[in-house]
Every structure is written in structure tokens, then in C-alpha cells.
N, C-alpha and C positions, 0 to 999 in steps of 0.2 A: 158554289163550284163557278169556275172564269169559265166565259164563252171562249169559245172556240174561234178567236180572229184571223180570219181569211181576208180579208180585204184590210187594205196598210191604211193608217190612219198620219194622213200626212202632215204635219204642221213644222213650222218656221223654228228651231234652235231655240230663239230669243222668246220665244212665248212658252215653250214648254219649261226652259230656265226660269223666266219669271214665274210661271204659274206655282211650278214647286217650290220656290223661295218662300213666293207669299205665304202658301200653306205650311212650310216648316217653322216661318216664323211667326205661325197663329193669325196671319193677317190674310186670310185668303180674298176676303173682298165677294169680287165676281167669280171667284175659283173656289167652286163647292168643294170639300175634299170628297164629298158624298160623290161628285159629280166623277171626277176622276179617278177615283177608288176602281170603280166599272171599267176601267179602261187599264188596270194593269197589267200586264201581260200581255197587252196589244202588237199588233203587229206594226210599232212604231215606224213611221220613215221623215225623222226629224231635217229638213230642209235647212243651209247656215250659204244663202247666197241671194242677190238680190234678185234674180230671176231664174225662173229653173222652168226648162220645158219638159214636161210630165209626158207629154203624147205629140206627136208633129201639130202644131195648130192648138194647140193646148199647153198654157203657159199662166205659171204663178209667179206673182211681183211681190215681194215685198215693200209694202208702203210704212209699217210702224206708224207713229201717232198716236190713234186710239190706245192701244195696247203694243209693249214693244215689237211683236210677233206678228201685227197685223197683216195680212196678206189678200190680195185679189185674184182671181181665176179671169183668165181671156180666152176665150174660145172661138177659135179662126174657121169658116168654111167658107167655100164656093158662093153661098148664097149672102154671107155677112157675118159681121163679129157680133160675140155677144162680152161682155165683163160682167162679170158679177162681183158687186163690192164686198160681201163679205160685212164684218162688223168696221171696217174702213168708213163707209158711211152708212149711218141710222136712217135717215130721213134726205128725202130731196133738197128739201131746203138747202140744207148743207152743203151743197155741191155750187149754189148760188154765192153764199156768203161766207165759203171757205169756214168756217168755224163751227165746232164741237161743244162748244160751251165747259161744263165740268168735266166732260167725257174725255177731257183730250189729256192725255199723258206728257207727248211733246209735240210743241208748235212748229218746230223746225221739220221734225220727217211727216207731220200731217200736212203742212204748206207744200214739201216738195210731192210729197206722193200725190197730193190736189193737180200739182202741175203735171206732174207723169201722167194721170187720170185722163186731166183735158187734153192732153195733147193725143193719147189713145182714142181721144172720143171724136177724132177729128177725122179717123178714117172713113169711109164711108159705108155707108149702111151698118153703121153699128150702132148697137141697142145697149143703154146700161141695168142690171137689175140692181135694186136696191132693196136688200135683202130685209129689213125693218121696217120698210115703209109699209104704214099701216093699209094704204089701196094697194097693195102688190096683188092680190088677187083680180082687183077690177081690170087692171092693165094687161094683163099677159095672159094669152091665149093658156086652156089646158090641155093636157095630154089627151090623146097623140098629136096636136095639133102642135107644128113646131113653133119656136118664138121667130126664126126668122122665115118666111117662104119666097 
């Protein structure tokens, strides 16, 4: 029995197309058929643009590079801004060296995305959350304490 999806699953159309194509070709790699099987029938909302304003102050940016549909999320508030890098950046050192090594699919997209990210980070009181950072739990406050106070 499939779950009753109420929440929308937001993804970039490039990511969805690439993941499904790789699975159909029998070359899933990081896209496991079992992971996507659970999402069949989901309330999908694929975006097909470089920028999408989800809500006022909540923006999704396509950056590519790591995978064809890599995206970042930016949340703006009166107290400051938080950028969630998703899979675009895995470790803090990548921000300094601007390289992902073997995890990089498209270097032009990655470098352009890195330039965009660094411009976004110049805004006052902006924090960057790198989702795969092994020290993420040490760096940020725990709920209900806000990321920006």
C-alpha cells in the first residue's frame, strides 16, 4: 500500500529526469530503485527554472554541478539569512578549494553555482548550512533555538 502524500516533493526536473533515466538504463548508481519506488505516486512538484520563489523569502536555486538537478534553498528573515546547500557542497573545505573531486558531474555548472553561492553569502548576517558536514550537529543550535537570533 502506498502512502497518502500530502506534502509536495519539490525537485528540479533535471534531477528527476536524470535519476529515472539512469534507473531505466540499469545504471542507477546513487539513485537506488528502492528509494524511488517508495516515492511513486507522490505529490511531485518538479521545477524547471534557475530560481523559484517557494514562499516570500524562501527561494530555491538550481546550481547543478554535483548532479544535473542540484539545488540550494535560501531562507530570508528580518534577523538574517540561511542558505542550505543540499548536495551541492558536501564538506566545508569544498567552499575554499572550489572542487568536489570525483563527485563532480559538470565543472562549469559547479563553478557558476559556487560563484552564485559566494555572492549570496556576502549578504549581511548570512549563515551557510552544509548538509553533509560531519560536524553539523556541533555547529548549529538545536530546536527550538533558532539558527539566527
